[in-house]
C-alpha positions as CSV (number, residue, x, y, z in Angstrom):
1,M,14.8,-39.9,3.3
2,N,15.8,-39.3,-0.3
3,S,19.5,-38.7,-1.2
4,V,20.4,-35.1,-1.6
5,D,22.4,-33.9,-4.6
6,Y,24.4,-31.1,-3.0
7,N,26.2,-30.4,-6.2
8,K,22.9,-29.4,-7.8
9,I,22.0,-27.3,-4.8
10,F,25.4,-25.6,-4.8
11,E,25.3,-24.8,-8.5
12,A,21.6,-23.8,-8.5
13,S,22.0,-21.5,-5.5
14,L,20.6,-18.0,-5.9
15,N,23.8,-16.6,-4.2
16,E,27.3,-16.5,-5.4
17,I,29.4,-19.0,-3.4
18,Y,33.2,-19.0,-3.2
19,V,35.6,-21.5,-1.5
20,F,39.2,-20.4,-1.1
21,S,42.2,-21.7,0.7
22,A,42.8,-20.4,4.2
23,D,46.6,-20.7,3.5
24,T,47.2,-19.4,-0.1
25,W,43.8,-17.6,-0.4
26,R,43.5,-19.0,-3.9
27,F,40.0,-20.0,-5.1
28,I,39.2,-23.7,-5.0
29,E,35.6,-23.7,-6.1
30,V,33.3,-20.9,-7.3
31,N,29.7,-21.7,-8.3
32,R,28.1,-20.7,-11.5
33,G,26.6,-17.5,-10.2
34,G,30.0,-16.2,-9.1
35,R,31.7,-17.3,-12.3
36,E,29.1,-15.6,-14.6
37,N,28.9,-12.4,-12.6
38,L,32.7,-12.0,-12.5
39,G,33.2,-13.1,-16.1
40,Y,36.0,-15.6,-15.3
41,S,36.2,-19.3,-16.0
42,M,36.9,-21.7,-13.1
43,E,40.4,-22.3,-14.5
44,A,41.1,-18.5,-14.4
45,L,39.7,-18.1,-10.9
46,S,41.9,-20.9,-9.5
47,A,44.9,-18.6,-10.0
48,L,43.2,-15.6,-8.3
49,T,42.5,-14.6,-4.7
50,P,39.8,-12.4,-3.1
51,L,42.2,-9.5,-3.4
52,D,42.0,-9.7,-7.2
53,I,38.2,-9.1,-7.1
54,K,37.9,-6.8,-4.0
55,P,39.7,-3.6,-5.0
56,E,38.9,-2.0,-1.6
57,Y,41.2,-4.4,0.3
58,T,44.9,-4.8,0.6
59,R,46.6,-7.9,1.9
60,E,47.0,-6.3,5.3
61,S,43.4,-5.0,5.6
62,F,42.0,-8.4,4.4
63,Q,44.2,-10.3,6.8
64,A,43.0,-8.0,9.6
65,L,39.4,-8.7,8.5
66,V,39.7,-12.5,8.7
67,R,41.9,-12.6,11.8
68,P,38.8,-13.0,14.2
69,L,37.8,-16.1,12.2
70,V,41.3,-17.6,12.3
71,A,41.6,-16.9,16.0
72,G,38.2,-18.5,16.7
73,E,36.8,-15.3,18.1
74,K,34.0,-15.3,15.6
75,E,32.1,-17.9,13.6
76,Q,31.1,-15.6,10.8
77,I,31.9,-12.1,9.5
78,I,29.3,-10.1,7.4
79,F,30.4,-7.0,5.6
80,E,29.7,-5.0,2.5
81,T,32.2,-4.2,-0.3
82,V,32.5,-4.1,-4.1
83,H,33.5,-6.8,-6.6
84,R,35.5,-6.0,-9.7
85,R,34.5,-8.1,-12.8
86,R,37.0,-9.2,-15.4
87,D,35.8,-6.3,-17.7
88,G,36.6,-3.8,-15.0
89,T,33.1,-2.9,-13.9
90,H,32.1,-3.1,-10.3
91,Y,29.0,-4.2,-8.4
92,E,28.1,-4.0,-4.7
93,V,27.9,-7.1,-2.6
94,E,27.1,-8.3,0.9
95,V,29.7,-10.9,2.0
96,H,29.0,-13.7,4.5
97,L,32.4,-15.2,5.4
98,H,33.2,-18.1,7.7
99,L,36.1,-20.6,8.2
100,S,35.5,-24.3,7.6
101,S,37.3,-27.4,6.5
102,L,37.0,-29.3,3.2
103,E,38.6,-32.8,2.8
104,G,41.0,-32.1,5.6
105,E,42.0,-28.6,4.4
106,Q,41.1,-25.4,6.1
107,V,39.1,-23.2,3.7
108,F,37.1,-19.9,3.8
109,V,33.6,-20.2,2.6
110,T,32.0,-17.1,1.2
111,I,28.4,-16.6,0.4
112,I,27.8,-13.4,-1.7
113,L,24.5,-11.5,-2.0
114,D,24.6,-9.3,-5.1
115,I,23.1,-6.1,-3.8
116,T,22.7,-4.4,-7.1
117,Q,21.5,-7.3,-9.3
118,R,20.7,-10.7,-7.9
119,K,21.7,-13.7,-9.9
120,H,19.5,-16.7,-9.9
121,I,20.9,-20.0,-10.9
122,D,18.6,-22.8,-12.2
123,E,21.0,-25.3,-13.7
124,A,23.0,-27.8,-11.7
125,L,26.4,-29.0,-12.6
126,Q,28.1,-32.3,-11.8
127,T,30.4,-32.4,-8.7
128,S,30.9,-34.3,-5.5
129,E,27.9,-34.4,-3.2
130,T,30.0,-34.4,0.0
131,R,32.0,-31.4,-1.2
132,Y,29.0,-29.1,-1.1
133,R,27.1,-30.3,1.9
134,L,28.9,-27.8,4.1
135,L,28.0,-24.9,1.8
136,V,24.3,-25.6,1.7
137,E,23.9,-26.4,5.3
138,N,25.7,-23.3,6.4
139,S,23.8,-21.0,4.1
140,Q,22.1,-17.9,5.6
141,N,19.1,-18.6,3.4
142,A,16.5,-21.2,4.3
143,I,17.0,-23.8,1.4
144,A,14.8,-26.7,0.7
145,L,14.0,-29.2,-2.1
146,H,10.4,-30.1,-2.8
147,L,8.7,-32.7,-4.9
148,P,6.1,-31.4,-7.4
149,D,3.3,-31.9,-4.9
150,G,5.2,-29.7,-2.4
151,R,6.5,-32.4,0.0
152,F,10.0,-31.8,1.4
153,T,12.9,-34.0,0.3
154,Y,15.5,-31.8,2.0
155,A,15.6,-28.7,4.3
156,N,18.8,-27.1,5.5
157,P,19.3,-26.2,9.2
158,R,18.4,-22.6,8.5
159,Y,15.0,-23.7,7.1
160,V,14.4,-25.8,10.2
161,E,15.4,-22.9,12.5
162,L,13.1,-20.5,10.6
163,F,10.0,-22.6,10.8
164,G,10.7,-24.2,14.2
165,Y,9.8,-27.7,13.0
166,A,12.1,-30.7,13.5
167,T,13.5,-32.0,10.3
168,E,11.6,-35.2,10.5
169,M,8.3,-33.3,11.0
170,L,9.0,-31.2,7.9
171,Y,9.6,-34.4,5.8
172,A,6.4,-35.9,7.2
173,L,4.1,-33.0,6.2
174,T,1.5,-34.0,3.6
175,P,0.6,-31.7,0.7
176,A,-2.6,-30.7,2.6
177,E,-0.6,-30.0,5.8
178,L,1.9,-27.8,3.9
179,A,-0.8,-25.2,3.6
180,Q,-0.5,-24.6,7.3
181,L,3.0,-23.1,6.7
182,V,1.5,-20.1,4.8
183,H,-0.9,-17.4,5.9
184,P,-4.4,-18.1,4.5
185,D,-4.5,-14.8,2.7
186,D,-1.2,-15.5,0.9
187,L,-2.1,-19.1,-0.2
188,P,-3.5,-18.0,-3.6
189,R,-0.2,-16.4,-4.5
190,T,2.1,-19.1,-3.1
191,R,0.3,-22.3,-3.7
192,D,-1.7,-21.5,-6.8
193,E,0.3,-18.9,-8.7
194,A,4.0,-19.2,-7.7
195,H,3.9,-23.0,-7.5
196,Q,2.2,-23.3,-10.9
197,Q,4.9,-21.0,-12.4
198,A,7.7,-23.2,-11.0
199,M,5.9,-26.4,-12.3
200,A,5.7,-24.7,-15.7
201,G,9.5,-24.4,-15.7
202,N,9.7,-20.7,-14.7
203,R,11.8,-19.2,-11.9
204,V,9.9,-17.4,-9.2
205,T,11.7,-14.4,-7.8
206,H,11.1,-11.9,-5.0
207,L,7.8,-13.5,-3.8
208,E,6.9,-12.0,-0.4
209,Y,4.5,-13.8,1.9
210,R,3.8,-14.6,5.6
211,A,5.1,-18.0,6.7
212,R,3.7,-19.6,9.9
213,H,6.2,-20.7,12.6
214,Q,5.4,-23.9,14.5
215,D,4.4,-21.9,17.5
216,G,1.7,-20.0,15.4
217,H,3.3,-16.6,14.9
218,F,3.9,-15.4,11.3
219,I,7.2,-14.4,9.7
220,W,7.6,-12.3,6.6
221,V,9.8,-14.1,4.0
222,E,11.1,-13.3,0.6
223,A,11.1,-16.5,-1.5
224,F,12.7,-17.7,-4.7
225,A,12.0,-20.9,-6.5
226,T,14.0,-22.6,-9.2
227,P,12.6,-25.7,-11.0
228,I,15.0,-28.6,-11.5
229,F,14.5,-30.7,-14.7
230,D,15.3,-34.3,-15.6
231,D,16.9,-35.3,-18.8
232,H,13.4,-35.1,-20.5
233,G,12.8,-31.5,-19.5
234,Q,10.3,-32.4,-16.8
235,V,10.2,-30.6,-13.5
236,T,11.1,-33.3,-10.9
237,Q,12.0,-31.0,-8.0
238,I,11.8,-27.4,-6.9
239,L,14.6,-25.6,-5.1
240,S,13.2,-23.0,-2.8
241,S,15.3,-20.3,-1.0
242,L,13.8,-18.1,1.7
243,R,15.0,-15.0,3.5
244,D,13.5,-13.7,6.7
245,I,12.5,-10.1,6.0
246,S,10.3,-9.6,9.1
247,E,12.6,-6.8,10.4
248,R,12.5,-5.0,7.0
249,K,8.7,-5.3,6.9
250,L,8.4,-4.0,10.4
251,A,10.6,-1.1,9.6
252,H,8.5,-0.3,6.5
253,Q,5.3,-0.5,8.6
254,R,6.8,1.9,11.2
255,E,7.8,4.3,8.4
256,F,4.2,4.1,7.0
257,E,2.6,4.6,10.4
258,M,4.9,7.6,11.1
259,A,4.1,9.1,7.7
260,L,0.4,8.5,8.3
261,E,0.5,10.1,11.7
262,K,2.4,13.0,10.2
263,E,-0.3,13.4,7.5
264,R,-3.1,13.2,10.1
265,T,-1.4,15.9,12.2
266,Q,-1.0,18.1,9.2
267,L,-4.7,17.6,8.3
268,L,-5.8,18.4,11.8
269,K,-3.6,21.5,11.8
270,E,-5.1,22.7,8.6
271,F,-8.6,21.9,9.7
272,I,-8.1,23.9,12.9
273,Q,-6.6,26.8,11.0
274,H,-9.5,26.8,8.5
275,A,-12.1,26.5,11.2
276,A,-10.6,29.3,13.2
277,H,-10.6,31.5,10.1
278,E,-14.3,30.7,9.5
279,F,-15.2,31.5,13.1
280,R,-13.2,34.7,13.3
281,T,-15.4,36.8,10.9
282,P,-18.8,36.1,12.5
283,L,-17.4,36.4,16.0
284,S,-15.9,39.8,15.0
285,I,-19.3,41.0,13.7
286,I,-21.0,39.8,16.9
287,R,-18.5,41.5,19.1
288,T,-18.8,44.8,17.2
289,G,-22.6,44.5,17.0
290,T,-22.8,43.9,20.8
291,Y,-20.6,46.9,21.5
292,I,-22.7,49.2,19.3
293,A,-26.1,47.8,20.4
294,G,-25.1,48.4,24.0
295,R,-24.2,52.1,23.4
296,T,-26.4,53.4,20.7
297,Q,-29.4,55.5,21.6
298,S,-31.2,54.7,18.3
299,P,-33.8,51.9,18.5
300,D,-33.5,51.2,14.8
301,Q,-29.7,50.9,14.9
302,R,-29.9,48.7,18.0
303,Q,-32.5,46.5,16.2
304,N,-30.3,46.3,13.1
305,K,-27.3,45.2,15.1
306,L,-29.3,42.6,17.0
307,R,-30.5,41.3,13.7
308,Q,-26.9,41.1,12.4
309,I,-25.9,39.3,15.6
310,D,-28.7,36.8,15.2
311,E,-27.7,36.1,11.6
312,E,-24.0,35.6,12.6
313,V,-25.1,33.2,15.4
314,G,-27.0,31.3,12.8
315,R,-23.9,31.1,10.6
316,I,-21.8,29.8,13.5
317,T,-24.5,27.3,14.4
318,K,-24.6,26.1,10.8
319,L,-20.7,25.9,10.7
320,V,-20.7,23.9,14.0
321,D,-23.4,21.6,12.7
322,S,-21.5,21.0,9.4
323,M,-18.3,20.3,11.3
324,L,-20.1,17.8,13.6
325,L,-21.7,16.1,10.7
326,M,-18.3,15.7,8.9
327,T,-16.8,14.3,12.1
328,K,-19.7,11.9,12.5
329,L,-19.4,10.6,9.0
330,E,-15.7,10.1,9.3
331,T,-16.1,8.3,12.7
332,N,-19.4,6.4,12.5
333,G,-20.3,6.1,8.8
334,L,-23.9,5.5,8.0
335,E,-26.5,4.7,10.6
336,R,-29.4,2.8,8.9
337,L,-29.9,1.4,5.5
338,E,-33.4,1.2,4.1
339,A,-35.3,1.5,0.8
340,I,-35.5,5.1,-0.3
341,S,-37.7,6.8,-3.0
342,L,-35.4,9.1,-4.9
343,P,-38.2,11.6,-6.0
344,Q,-39.3,12.1,-2.4
345,L,-35.7,12.5,-1.3
346,I,-35.2,15.2,-4.0
347,E,-38.3,17.0,-2.9
348,E,-37.3,17.0,0.8
349,A,-33.8,18.2,0.0
350,D,-35.0,21.0,-2.3
351,R,-37.5,22.2,0.3
352,K,-34.7,22.6,2.9
353,A,-32.2,24.1,0.4
354,K,-34.6,26.6,-1.1
355,R,-35.7,28.0,2.3
356,P,-33.0,30.7,2.4
357,Y,-33.7,31.6,-1.2
358,P,-37.4,32.4,-1.3
359,N,-37.2,34.5,-4.5
360,R,-35.8,31.6,-6.6
361,G,-37.9,29.7,-9.1
362,A,-38.7,26.0,-8.8
363,I,-36.2,23.5,-9.9
364,T,-36.8,21.3,-13.0
365,V,-36.6,17.5,-12.3
366,Q,-36.4,15.0,-15.1
367,L,-36.9,11.4,-13.9
368,P,-37.1,8.2,-16.0
369,P,-40.1,5.8,-15.6
370,D,-39.9,2.9,-13.2
371,L,-37.0,4.4,-11.2
372,P,-35.8,1.7,-8.7
373,T,-35.5,2.6,-5.0
374,L,-32.1,3.2,-3.5
375,L,-30.8,1.3,-0.5
376,G,-29.2,3.8,1.9
377,D,-29.4,6.1,4.8
378,E,-32.3,8.5,4.0
379,S,-31.2,11.2,6.4
380,S,-27.6,11.2,5.1
381,L,-28.6,11.1,1.4
382,T,-31.0,14.0,2.0
383,D,-28.2,16.0,3.6
384,A,-26.0,15.2,0.5
385,L,-28.6,16.4,-2.0
386,Y,-29.3,19.4,0.2
387,E,-25.7,20.4,0.0
388,L,-25.7,20.1,-3.8
389,L,-28.9,22.1,-4.2
390,D,-27.8,24.7,-1.6
391,N,-24.5,25.1,-3.6
392,A,-26.5,25.5,-6.9
393,Y,-29.0,28.1,-5.4
394,R,-26.2,30.1,-3.7
395,F,-24.2,30.6,-6.9
396,S,-27.0,30.9,-9.4
397,P,-28.6,34.2,-10.6
398,A,-32.2,34.8,-9.4
399,E,-33.8,34.2,-12.8
400,S,-31.8,31.1,-13.7
401,V,-33.0,27.5,-13.8
402,I,-31.6,24.6,-11.7
403,T,-32.1,21.2,-13.4
404,I,-32.0,17.8,-11.8
405,T,-31.7,15.0,-14.4
406,V,-31.8,11.3,-13.3
407,Q,-30.9,8.3,-15.5
408,Q,-30.2,4.7,-14.8
409,N,-28.4,1.7,-16.2
410,D,-28.1,-1.9,-15.0
411,H,-26.0,-1.1,-11.9
412,Q,-26.2,2.6,-11.2
413,I,-28.4,5.6,-10.8
414,L,-26.9,8.8,-12.4
415,L,-28.1,12.1,-11.0
416,D,-27.0,15.5,-12.4
417,V,-27.5,18.8,-10.6
418,R,-27.0,21.6,-13.2
419,D,-27.0,25.3,-12.5
420,E,-26.6,28.4,-14.7
421,G,-24.1,30.2,-12.5
422,A,-20.7,31.8,-13.3
423,G,-19.0,28.4,-13.6
424,I,-15.7,27.3,-12.1
425,A,-12.2,27.4,-13.8
426,E,-10.8,24.1,-14.8
427,A,-7.8,24.4,-12.4
428,E,-10.2,25.0,-9.5
429,L,-12.4,21.9,-10.2
430,L,-9.7,19.8,-8.7
431,H,-10.3,21.3,-5.3
432,I,-14.0,22.0,-5.0
433,F,-14.6,18.8,-2.9
434,D,-11.7,19.7,-0.5
435,V,-12.6,20.6,3.1
436,F,-12.9,24.4,3.6
437,W,-12.0,25.1,0.0
438,R,-13.3,28.4,-1.4
439,Q,-12.9,30.0,-4.8
440,D,-11.2,33.1,-3.3
441,K,-8.4,33.0,-0.8
442,A,-10.0,35.7,1.3
443,H,-13.1,33.5,1.8
444,S,-15.4,36.3,0.9
445,T,-17.7,34.1,-1.2
446,P,-20.7,32.7,0.7
447,G,-20.6,29.4,2.5
448,F,-17.9,27.6,4.5
449,G,-16.4,25.2,1.9
450,L,-17.8,22.2,3.8
451,G,-21.0,21.4,1.8
452,L,-19.5,19.6,-1.2
453,S,-17.0,17.8,1.1
454,I,-20.0,16.5,3.2
455,A,-21.9,15.5,0.1
456,R,-18.9,13.6,-1.4
457,K,-18.3,11.7,1.9
458,I,-22.0,10.6,2.2
459,I,-22.1,9.5,-1.5
460,Q,-18.8,7.5,-1.1
461,L,-20.1,5.8,2.0
462,H,-23.0,4.6,-0.1
463,G,-20.6,3.1,-2.6
464,G,-21.1,5.9,-5.1
465,D,-19.0,8.8,-6.5
466,I,-19.3,12.5,-7.4
467,S,-17.6,14.7,-10.0
468,A,-18.0,18.1,-11.5
469,I,-18.1,19.6,-15.0
470,S,-18.1,23.3,-15.4
471,T,-17.8,26.0,-18.1
472,L,-17.1,29.6,-17.2
473,G,-20.1,31.8,-18.0
474,V,-22.3,28.8,-18.6
475,G,-22.7,26.9,-15.3
476,T,-21.7,23.8,-13.4
477,T,-23.0,20.3,-13.3
478,L,-22.4,18.0,-10.3
479,R,-22.7,14.4,-11.3
480,V,-23.6,11.8,-8.7
481,T,-23.5,8.0,-9.3
482,L,-25.1,5.7,-6.8
483,P,-25.2,1.9,-7.1
484,I,-28.5,0.0,-7.3
485,A,-28.3,-2.6,-4.6
486,A,-30.9,-5.1,-3.4
487,A,-29.4,-5.9,0.0
488,P,-27.0,-4.4,2.5
489,D,-24.4,-7.1,1.9
490,E,-24.0,-6.1,-1.8
491,G,-21.4,-3.5,-1.3
492,I,-23.0,-0.8,0.9
493,L,-20.5,0.5,3.4
494,T,-21.8,1.2,6.8
495,K,-18.6,2.3,8.5
């Protein structure tokens, strides 16, 4: 096994490291990170104690803090405090303190994590190898030295513990076998990007990835890498330092899931409220009509009420069908993909959409020559176009013209549905595809506010998009883009 230069590891550590006498409390050694962050030279620090840089502590409170270490009751104390620099400024730190011995003398070894601004040290200074072995091997970080091809030349006990491999096994891993220590999805960032940065002489900071334990489970780690140069400026080794952040990642995941569940609950609540509102009006009309029809002596009035009831039942049926379709799209996606003729699809959608509007004129359709077929779910795309045309018919004057214009480029088919209705205000354009959205808060305008939501969902499931352009008093254009695909595996989403 290669000889380890603990002096270089000590000086190049990403953490601030302090060694001070257990008797006098005076500093014996402070690595470069500590010296630079505090603003003191080593000569000046040798005359100071932790009380000079920890303003929150008195001699009595600090003595009480370290008493469990002196008494052998604890091996390590971890606490948070502030450090005071030479210039009087402060910074927050997390302190890892333990009692050890150095050349026969009892010393306190302190490893400092700068919480507010982490310091990364990439230069190593000359000092005794044996003096710093204790510091590196007791670090709370997993520290290792690698050759340029990734092979280990050193791994501290924390590194061995983190990965579960015996030290000899780590040293025996070949460059190809080292890939097993990283999740396959994270290899491009760790092996290709981060390693290349280090080999180019750049420090790598805050790289998060999933590391594989020997037993196969994955650990989230935050990694730092510092290149070590020879006298000619060539990278001869890479110092890596890892922190286990699995608990932090798990906490973030739980927070995300809780936020997502809260959002789902809110959406469900809003959906139920909107649906209840939409059902309330036709049910009220049905109830009133039933009451009058059962009591009136006028055949004409009875017939009129029965017609109203039939119309409202039809509205409820359409609402239920639209809600079921929206749920089906959200849950199951598309059913079947096949080649579709767009002109035939437009014709069928218009035939269905125009049925409730018999007095409207024919739409104008402008198609380019040699229009390619679409690959998609014919029934769903017909439903989407039906909703767009139904929206145009519903909000257009009787004598106006509805125009469908189709264009194509190398990758997409562009379809515009333009009406000559009253138009939509710019602020409202942001919401027209929202579920149950209506232009008026009282929901007196026709429709349920589901049609454009359904159309957008279907178009997005086909890998397309939809947008709206409108001018008040002129009309509205709904613009659909659908990708031209030759096979189902070229981007069409089926779920």
